[in-house]
TORPA-4810 file (N, C-alpha, C, O; in nm, 3 decimals):
<nodes>
NODE_1_2.973_-3.863_1.339_2.867_-3.936_1.397_2.765_-3.848_1.470_2.767_-3.724_1.467_G
NODE_2_2.679_-3.922_1.534_2.575_-3.855_1.611_2.459_-3.815_1.522_2.466_-3.823_1.400_G
NODE_3_2.354_-3.772_1.585_2.235_-3.732_1.510_2.248_-3.588_1.464_2.320_-3.510_1.527_R
NODE_4_2.181_-3.549_1.354_2.189_-3.411_1.311_2.123_-3.315_1.408_2.024_-3.349_1.473_P
NODE_5_2.177_-3.197_1.417_2.124_-3.096_1.509_2.000_-3.034_1.447_1.994_-3.008_1.327_R
NODE_6_1.901_-3.010_1.532_1.778_-2.942_1.489_1.770_-2.806_1.556_1.835_-2.781_1.657_R
NODE_7_1.690_-2.722_1.498_1.670_-2.587_1.557_1.619_-2.600_1.701_1.655_-2.520_1.788_F
NODE_8_1.535_-2.702_1.726_1.478_-2.718_1.859_1.583_-2.764_1.962_1.554_-2.769_2.082_T
NODE_9_1.704_-2.796_1.918_1.810_-2.835_2.010_1.877_-2.713_2.074_1.961_-2.727_2.162_D
NODE_10_1.838_-2.596_2.030_1.902_-2.475_2.080_1.800_-2.386_2.155_1.681_-2.386_2.125_F
NODE_11_1.850_-2.314_2.249_1.765_-2.218_2.320_1.782_-2.081_2.258_1.893_-2.031_2.244_S
NODE_12_1.669_-2.022_2.221_1.676_-1.889_2.162_1.546_-1.816_2.197_1.442_-1.877_2.225_C
NODE_13_1.558_-1.684_2.192_1.442_-1.601_2.222_1.464_-1.468_2.151_1.578_-1.429_2.126_V
NODE_14_1.356_-1.399_2.118_1.364_-1.271_2.050_1.296_-1.167_2.136_1.192_-1.198_2.194_Y
NODE_15_1.349_-1.046_2.147_1.293_-0.951_2.246_1.168_-0.875_2.202_1.126_-0.785_2.274_P
NODE_16_1.107_-0.907_2.089_0.985_-0.837_2.049_0.875_-0.937_2.024_0.898_-1.041_1.962_F
NODE_17_0.755_-0.906_2.071_0.642_-0.998_2.058_0.612_-1.031_1.914_0.563_-1.141_1.885_A
NODE_18_0.639_-0.940_1.821_0.607_-0.964_1.681_0.682_-1.083_1.624_0.641_-1.140_1.523_E
NODE_19_0.792_-1.123_1.689_0.871_-1.237_1.642_0.791_-1.366_1.648_0.820_-1.462_1.577_A
NODE_20_0.689_-1.370_1.734_0.608_-1.492_1.744_0.545_-1.524_1.607_0.521_-1.640_1.576_A
NODE_21_0.518_-1.423_1.529_0.463_-1.444_1.393_0.564_-1.516_1.303_0.524_-1.576_1.202_A
NODE_22_0.690_-1.512_1.336_0.792_-1.578_1.260_0.837_-1.708_1.325_0.936_-1.768_1.285_R
NODE_23_0.761_-1.751_1.425_0.790_-1.880_1.488_0.899_-1.876_1.592_0.945_-1.982_1.635_G
NODE_24_0.941_-1.760_1.634_1.042_-1.751_1.739_0.979_-1.724_1.873_0.885_-1.646_1.883_L
NODE_25_1.029_-1.788_1.977_0.975_-1.754_2.110_1.014_-1.610_2.145_1.123_-1.563_2.111_P
NODE_26_0.924_-1.543_2.212_0.953_-1.405_2.250_0.894_-1.375_2.388_0.807_-1.445_2.438_S
NODE_27_0.944_-1.271_2.445_0.894_-1.227_2.575_0.920_-1.079_2.589_0.975_-1.034_2.690_A
NODE_28_0.881_-1.006_2.488_0.913_-0.864_2.488_0.794_-0.778_2.450_0.680_-0.825_2.443_G
NODE_29_0.824_-0.652_2.425_0.721_-0.556_2.391_0.666_-0.574_2.254_0.727_-0.640_2.169_G
NODE_30_0.551_-0.517_2.232_0.483_-0.521_2.101_0.491_-0.383_2.040_0.422_-0.291_2.085_N
NODE_31_0.574_-0.367_1.939_0.597_-0.237_1.876_0.471_-0.176_1.816_0.448_-0.056_1.825_Q
NODE_32_0.388_-0.261_1.756_0.265_-0.213_1.694_0.171_-0.159_1.800_0.121_-0.047_1.788_Y
NODE_33_0.148_-0.239_1.905_0.058_-0.199_2.011_0.106_-0.072_2.082_0.025_0.014_2.117_E
NODE_34_0.237_-0.061_2.102_0.292_0.058_2.169_0.266_0.184_2.085_0.232_0.289_2.139_A
NODE_35_0.284_0.174_1.954_0.262_0.289_1.868_0.114_0.328_1.868_0.082_0.446_1.877_A
NODE_36_0.025_0.230_1.859_-0.121_0.261_1.865_-0.157_0.325_1.998_-0.235_0.421_2.002_V
NODE_37_-0.102_0.273_2.106_-0.126_0.330_2.237_-0.084_0.475_2.245_-0.158_0.558_2.297_C
NODE_38_0.034_0.507_2.193_0.085_0.645_2.192_-0.004_0.735_2.104_-0.033_0.849_2.141_A
NODE_39_-0.045_0.684_1.991_-0.132_0.761_1.901_-0.269_0.786_1.964_-0.324_0.895_1.953_L
NODE_40_-0.322_0.684_2.030_-0.451_0.702_2.100_-0.443_0.808_2.209_-0.534_0.890_2.226_E
NODE_41_-0.332_0.804_2.283_-0.312_0.908_2.387_-0.301_1.049_2.326_-0.355_1.145_2.380_A
NODE_42_-0.233_1.058_2.214_-0.223_1.188_2.145_-0.361_1.234_2.098_-0.396_1.351_2.110_A
NODE_43_-0.437_1.140_2.043_-0.573_1.171_1.998_-0.660_1.226_2.111_-0.731_1.325_2.095_W
NODE_44_-0.651_1.159_2.227_-0.728_1.201_2.342_-0.691_1.340_2.388_-0.773_1.410_2.449_E
NODE_45_-0.568_1.382_2.360_-0.522_1.515_2.400_-0.546_1.618_2.293_-0.503_1.733_2.308_R
NODE_46_-0.614_1.581_2.185_-0.656_1.678_2.082_-0.563_1.690_1.964_-0.587_1.775_1.877_G
NODE_47_-0.458_1.612_1.954_-0.368_1.617_1.839_-0.434_1.552_1.718_-0.489_1.442_1.728_Y
NODE_48_-0.426_1.621_1.603_-0.492_1.573_1.481_-0.400_1.566_1.359_-0.442_1.530_1.249_R
NODE_49_-0.272_1.601_1.380_-0.174_1.590_1.270_-0.052_1.514_1.319_0.058_1.569_1.328_R
NODE_50_-0.072_1.384_1.349_0.043_1.306_1.398_0.142_1.276_1.289_0.108_1.268_1.171_P
NODE_51_0.267_1.261_1.332_0.373_1.227_1.239_0.473_1.139_1.314_0.470_1.128_1.437_A
NODE_52_0.561_1.076_1.236_0.654_0.979_1.294_0.794_0.999_1.236_0.813_1.013_1.116_M
NODE_53_0.890_0.999_1.323_1.031_0.997_1.281_1.085_0.857_1.306_1.068_0.802_1.416_I
NODE_54_1.147_0.800_1.207_1.198_0.664_1.217_1.349_0.669_1.187_1.390_0.724_1.085_I
NODE_55_1.428_0.612_1.275_1.571_0.600_1.248_1.595_0.466_1.182_1.547_0.363_1.231_Y
NODE_56_1.670_0.465_1.072_1.685_0.344_0.991_1.721_0.218_1.068_1.659_0.115_1.044_T
NODE_57_1.819_0.219_1.159_1.850_0.094_1.228_1.729_0.041_1.307_1.706_-0.080_1.309_P
NODE_58_1.652_0.129_1.372_1.537_0.089_1.445_1.428_0.039_1.351_1.359_-0.059_1.380_D
NODE_59_1.413_0.107_1.238_1.315_0.076_1.134_1.336_-0.066_1.082_1.240_-0.141_1.066_Y
NODE_60_1.460_-0.101_1.058_1.491_-0.234_1.004_1.469_-0.340_1.110_1.432_-0.453_1.077_M
NODE_61_1.490_-0.307_1.233_1.480_-0.404_1.343_1.336_-0.439_1.376_1.309_-0.553_1.414_Q
NODE_62_1.243_-0.347_1.362_1.107_-0.377_1.404_1.010_-0.410_1.293_0.889_-0.405_1.313_N
NODE_63_1.061_-0.441_1.177_0.980_-0.494_1.065_0.863_-0.406_1.029_0.758_-0.457_0.987_W
NODE_64_0.876_-0.278_1.043_0.772_-0.180_1.001_0.645_-0.186_1.087_0.542_-0.132_1.047_H
NODE_65_0.651_-0.250_1.206_0.533_-0.256_1.291_0.485_-0.117_1.332_0.365_-0.090_1.330_W
NODE_66_0.577_-0.031_1.370_0.539_0.102_1.416_0.478_0.184_1.300_0.378_0.254_1.316_R
NODE_67_0.543_0.172_1.185_0.491_0.244_1.068_0.354_0.192_1.029_0.266_0.270_0.991_E
NODE_68_0.334_0.059_1.037_0.203_0.003_1.008_0.097_0.053_1.103_-0.015_0.081_1.062_G
NODE_69_0.131_0.065_1.232_0.038_0.116_1.330_0.002_0.259_1.300_-0.113_0.300_1.312_A
NODE_70_0.104_0.337_1.260_0.083_0.479_1.226_-0.017_0.488_1.110_-0.115_0.562_1.119_F
NODE_71_0.007_0.416_1.001_-0.085_0.423_0.887_-0.224_0.371_0.921_-0.324_0.428_0.876_Y
NODE_72_-0.232_0.267_0.997_-0.363_0.218_1.042_-0.437_0.328_1.115_-0.554_0.355_1.087_Y
NODE_73_-0.368_0.392_1.210_-0.434_0.492_1.294_-0.481_0.613_1.212_-0.597_0.654_1.226_F
NODE_74_-0.396_0.671_1.129_-0.437_0.790_1.055_-0.548_0.758_0.955_-0.639_0.839_0.936_V
NODE_75_-0.542_0.643_0.892_-0.647_0.607_0.796_-0.779_0.578_0.867_-0.885_0.612_0.816_H
NODE_76_-0.773_0.515_0.984_-0.898_0.481_1.054_-0.968_0.606_1.107_-1.087_0.600_1.139_S
NODE_77_-0.898_0.716_1.117_-0.959_0.840_1.165_-0.966_0.949_1.055_-0.998_1.065_1.083_R
NODE_78_-0.938_0.910_0.933_-0.941_1.002_0.820_-0.857_1.128_0.845_-0.896_1.239_0.812_N
NODE_79_-0.740_1.107_0.904_-0.647_1.218_0.929_-0.554_1.234_0.810_-0.536_1.142_0.731_L
NODE_80_-0.494_1.353_0.798_-0.398_1.371_0.689_-0.278_1.278_0.712_-0.231_1.263_0.825_P
NODE_81_-0.231_1.218_0.606_-0.116_1.129_0.614_0.012_1.211_0.594_0.043_1.255_0.484_V
NODE_82_0.084_1.229_0.702_0.214_1.294_0.695_0.316_1.181_0.680_0.328_1.096_0.768_I
NODE_83_0.390_1.180_0.569_0.484_1.071_0.548_0.589_1.064_0.659_0.651_1.164_0.694_P
NODE_84_0.608_0.945_0.715_0.712_0.933_0.818_0.848_0.974_0.761_0.881_0.949_0.645_P
NODE_85_0.925_1.040_0.851_1.059_1.079_0.812_1.153_0.966_0.854_1.164_0.935_0.973_L
NODE_86_1.220_0.906_0.756_1.314_0.798_0.782_1.453_0.850_0.766_1.489_0.898_0.659_T
NODE_87_1.533_0.840_0.873_1.670_0.894_0.874_1.769_0.786_0.917_1.741_0.707_1.007_L
NODE_88_1.885_0.784_0.852_1.991_0.692_0.897_2.058_0.741_1.027_2.116_0.662_1.102_P
NODE_89_2.049_0.870_1.050_2.108_0.933_1.169_2.045_1.070_1.186_1.978_1.119_1.095_A
NODE_90_2.065_1.130_1.302_2.011_1.263_1.330_2.060_1.360_1.224_2.179_1.365_1.194_W
NODE_91_1.967_1.436_1.167_2.001_1.536_1.065_1.910_1.657_1.090_1.793_1.658_1.051_S
NODE_92_1.965_1.758_1.156_1.885_1.878_1.184_1.824_1.942_1.061_1.707_1.979_1.065_A
NODE_93_1.900_1.956_0.950_1.839_2.018_0.829_1.722_1.935_0.775_1.622_1.992_0.733_P
NODE_94_1.734_1.802_0.774_1.628_1.717_0.722_1.504_1.722_0.809_1.392_1.727_0.760_D
NODE_95_1.525_1.719_0.940_1.412_1.725_1.032_1.344_1.861_1.026_1.221_1.868_1.023_I
NODE_96_1.422_1.967_1.024_1.365_2.101_1.015_1.283_2.119_0.889_1.172_2.172_0.896_R
NODE_97_1.334_2.074_0.773_1.264_2.084_0.645_1.134_2.003_0.651_1.030_2.049_0.605_A
NODE_98_1.140_1.882_0.707_1.022_1.796_0.718_0.918_1.860_0.808_0.800_1.861_0.773_W
NODE_99_0.957_1.914_0.921_0.863_1.982_1.011_0.802_2.105_0.946_0.682_2.128_0.959_L
NODE_100_0.883_2.183_0.875_0.833_2.304_0.810_0.738_2.269_0.696_0.640_2.339_0.673_D
NODE_101_0.767_2.163_0.625_0.682_2.122_0.510_0.549_2.063_0.557_0.444_2.099_0.503_T
NODE_102_0.552_1.975_0.654_0.432_1.898_0.689_0.357_1.951_0.812_0.239_1.919_0.831_H
NODE_103_0.422_2.030_0.895_0.361_2.092_1.011_0.278_1.999_1.099_0.160_2.025_1.123_R
NODE_104_0.338_1.891_1.148_0.265_1.804_1.239_0.238_1.878_1.372_0.307_1.973_1.407_P
NODE_105_0.136_1.831_1.443_0.115_1.888_1.579_0.167_1.797_1.687_0.176_1.838_1.803_D
NODE_106_0.202_1.671_1.653_0.262_1.579_1.746_0.354_1.484_1.667_0.320_1.441_1.557_V
NODE_107_0.468_1.454_1.726_0.565_1.365_1.662_0.591_1.247_1.753_0.610_1.263_1.874_V
NODE_108_0.592_1.129_1.695_0.632_1.009_1.763_0.769_0.970_1.709_0.795_0.981_1.589_L
NODE_109_0.856_0.926_1.796_0.990_0.879_1.753_1.033_0.767_1.848_0.977_0.752_1.956_A
NODE_110_1.132_0.688_1.806_1.170_0.572_1.884_1.219_0.605_2.026_1.188_0.530_2.119_P
NODE_111_1.293_0.711_2.046_1.356_0.733_2.173_1.330_0.871_2.230_1.308_0.967_2.157_F
NODE_112_1.332_0.880_2.364_1.298_1.000_2.435_1.392_1.117_2.406_1.349_1.232_2.413_S
NODE_113_1.519_1.092_2.374_1.610_1.203_2.350_1.572_1.286_2.227_1.625_1.395_2.208_H
NODE_114_1.483_1.237_2.144_1.439_1.313_2.027_1.370_1.441_2.069_1.375_1.540_1.997_T
NODE_115_1.304_1.442_2.186_1.239_1.565_2.231_1.343_1.678_2.249_1.316_1.793_2.213_A
NODE_116_1.459_1.646_2.303_1.563_1.745_2.319_1.615_1.792_2.180_1.643_1.910_2.159_E
NODE_117_1.625_1.699_2.089_1.670_1.738_1.957_1.571_1.832_1.889_1.610_1.924_1.818_L
NODE_118_1.441_1.807_1.912_1.340_1.896_1.855_1.349_2.036_1.920_1.329_2.138_1.854_L
NODE_119_1.380_2.040_2.050_1.400_2.168_2.118_1.518_2.243_2.060_1.514_2.366_2.049_R
NODE_120_1.624_2.169_2.022_1.742_2.235_1.963_1.707_2.295_1.829_1.776_2.387_1.784_Q
NODE_121_1.601_2.247_1.764_1.556_2.306_1.638_1.463_2.423_1.661_1.410_2.479_1.565_L
NODE_122_1.442_2.462_1.786_1.360_2.577_1.815_1.213_2.544_1.839_1.131_2.635_1.851_G
NODE_123_1.177_2.417_1.848_1.040_2.377_1.876_1.024_2.361_2.028_1.103_2.291_2.091_R
NODE_124_0.924_2.425_2.085_0.899_2.409_2.227_0.810_2.285_2.243_0.698_2.280_2.192_R
NODE_125_0.864_2.187_2.315_0.794_2.063_2.338_0.749_2.062_2.483_0.835_2.069_2.572_V
NODE_126_0.622_2.054_2.513_0.508_2.026_2.427_0.427_2.148_2.383_0.324_2.132_2.318_P
NODE_127_0.471_2.267_2.415_0.392_2.387_2.386_0.365_2.406_2.237_0.251_2.429_2.199_E
NODE_128_0.467_2.396_2.150_0.451_2.414_2.006_0.427_2.281_1.933_0.357_2.275_1.832_D
NODE_129_0.485_2.175_1.986_0.483_2.046_1.919_0.476_1.936_2.023_0.564_1.925_2.108_L
NODE_130_0.371_1.855_2.016_0.363_1.738_2.108_0.467_1.636_2.069_0.510_1.629_1.954_G
NODE_131_0.506_1.556_2.165_0.605_1.452_2.137_0.576_1.333_2.226_0.539_1.347_2.342_F
NODE_132_0.594_1.214_2.167_0.583_1.088_2.245_0.695_0.995_2.200_0.714_0.973_2.081_A
NODE_133_0.768_0.942_2.297_0.873_0.847_2.270_0.810_0.707_2.269_0.734_0.671_2.358_A
NODE_134_0.843_0.630_2.169_0.791_0.493_2.158_0.874_0.395_2.244_0.839_0.278_2.259_L
NODE_135_0.982_0.447_2.301_1.063_0.367_2.392_1.134_0.465_2.481_1.238_0.520_2.447_H
NODE_136_1.074_0.487_2.601_1.137_0.575_2.697_1.268_0.513_2.745_1.270_0.398_2.789_L
NODE_137_1.375_0.588_2.737_1.505_0.535_2.779_1.516_0.528_2.930_1.586_0.442_2.984_L
NODE_138_1.447_0.620_2.999_1.449_0.620_3.144_1.306_0.633_3.194_1.241_0.734_3.170_R
NODE_139_1.257_0.532_3.261_1.118_0.538_3.309_1.097_0.643_3.416_0.983_0.683_3.442_S
NODE_140_1.206_0.691_3.482_1.191_0.790_3.586_1.199_0.933_3.530_1.190_1.029_3.606_D
NODE_141_1.216_0.949_3.400_1.222_1.080_3.337_1.080_1.123_3.301_1.025_1.078_3.200_D
NODE_142_1.020_1.209_3.383_0.883_1.251_3.361_0.872_1.376_3.275_0.763_1.433_3.262_H
NODE_143_0.982_1.419_3.215_0.977_1.537_3.129_0.937_1.501_2.986_0.916_1.590_2.903_S
NODE_144_0.928_1.373_2.956_0.892_1.328_2.821_0.780_1.228_2.829_0.785_1.136_2.911_V
NODE_145_0.680_1.244_2.745_0.571_1.149_2.735_0.616_1.032_2.651_0.699_1.047_2.561_A
NODE_146_0.561_0.914_2.679_0.594_0.801_2.594_0.564_0.668_2.657_0.497_0.660_2.760_G
NODE_147_0.612_0.564_2.595_0.587_0.425_2.634_0.706_0.375_2.718_0.820_0.371_2.672_I
NODE_148_0.676_0.337_2.840_0.773_0.272_2.924_0.769_0.124_2.893_0.678_0.054_2.937_D
NODE_149_0.864_0.075_2.818_0.865_-0.063_2.774_0.914_-0.159_2.881_0.919_-0.280_2.859_V
NODE_150_0.950_-0.104_2.995_0.993_-0.186_3.110_1.104_-0.282_3.067_1.091_-0.404_3.079_R
NODE_151_1.209_-0.227_3.019_1.323_-0.305_2.964_1.377_-0.410_3.063_1.409_-0.522_3.023_S
NODE_152_1.386_-0.373_3.188_1.442_-0.470_3.286_1.348_-0.588_3.305_1.393_-0.703_3.313_R
NODE_153_1.218_-0.562_3.311_1.122_-0.670_3.326_1.122_-0.759_3.200_1.109_-0.881_3.211_A
NODE_154_1.137_-0.697_3.082_1.144_-0.774_2.959_1.269_-0.861_2.956_1.264_-0.977_2.916_Q
NODE_155_1.380_-0.804_2.998_1.506_-0.882_3.002_1.492_-1.001_3.094_1.536_-1.111_3.059_A
NODE_156_1.432_-0.982_3.209_1.410_-1.096_3.302_1.322_-1.204_3.241_1.348_-1.323_3.256_G
NODE_157_1.218_-1.161_3.172_1.128_-1.258_3.107_1.200_-1.332_2.997_1.179_-1.452_2.980_A
NODE_158_1.285_-1.263_2.922_1.363_-1.332_2.816_1.454_-1.435_2.876_1.465_-1.545_2.822_L
NODE_159_1.520_-1.405_2.983_1.609_-1.500_3.052_1.529_-1.620_3.101_1.573_-1.734_3.089_I
NODE_160_1.410_-1.595_3.157_1.326_-1.704_3.203_1.288_-1.797_3.089_1.288_-1.919_3.108_D
NODE_161_1.257_-1.743_2.972_1.221_-1.827_2.858_1.338_-1.913_2.815_1.322_-2.033_2.789_V
NODE_162_1.457_-1.853_2.806_1.577_-1.931_2.768_1.605_-2.042_2.868_1.637_-2.154_2.829_V
NODE_163_1.595_-2.012_2.998_1.619_-2.114_3.100_1.517_-2.227_3.087_1.553_-2.344_3.098_I
NODE_164_1.391_-2.192_3.063_1.289_-2.294_3.044_1.319_-2.381_2.923_1.303_-2.503_2.929_D
NODE_165_1.362_-2.318_2.814_1.400_-2.395_2.695_1.515_-2.490_2.722_1.514_-2.605_2.680_Q
NODE_166_1.614_-2.440_2.793_1.730_-2.523_2.826_1.686_-2.644_2.911_1.732_-2.756_2.889_M
NODE_167_1.597_-2.619_3.006_1.547_-2.730_3.089_1.472_-2.834_3.006_1.487_-2.954_3.027_N
NODE_168_1.391_-2.785_2.910_1.316_-2.877_2.827_1.408_-2.958_2.735_1.387_-3.077_2.715_Q
NODE_169_1.511_-2.891_2.679_1.605_-2.960_2.593_1.681_-3.067_2.673_1.702_-3.179_2.627_I
NODE_170_1.719_-3.027_2.795_1.791_-3.122_2.883_1.709_-3.244_2.913_1.761_-3.356_2.911_G
NODE_171_1.577_-3.224_2.943_1.488_-3.337_2.971_1.469_-3.424_2.847_1.458_-3.546_2.858_R
NODE_172_1.465_-3.365_2.729_1.445_-3.439_2.605_1.565_-3.533_2.574_1.548_-3.635_2.508_A
NODE_173_1.682_-3.496_2.621_1.805_-3.574_2.592_1.843_-3.670_2.703_1.947_-3.736_2.695_H
NODE_174_1.759_-3.677_2.807_1.794_-3.766_2.919_1.744_-3.907_2.889_1.763_-3.997_2.970_V
</nodes>
């Protein structure tokens, strides 16, 4: 018995703003905008050969928004297109070969620890190679440039959206 359950009977939220395009409520960061912001900052600092490292799990999660921003940016400025390096996991030989082949002057990657990995490959960051993290893991770490996505503030906003949904569902069933 009872009435059939509808999607609107449940509270749900997605942590990335791009989910709004898929009809899901969201209260999180915008991957596309963050990548463009990082690329603009690199441009202002004189970098003209940007490149991007993408880790497969992150790549699948953000629906290619970062990659789309990268291609938009390089094409809009007639810059050389360095193909993003997509890796399932850290691979020093693959990254070294990619860097040696394409010679970017700045690299964007999902997380701040990539700067240390580049240093382990003998690249001085930022002296030899600029770097920007698209998601700073620690906002108090000033040794790495990048986007502070304010994870705690986003988490709080996500909780607020779910609570609001629960309140609305509760009112609808009274």
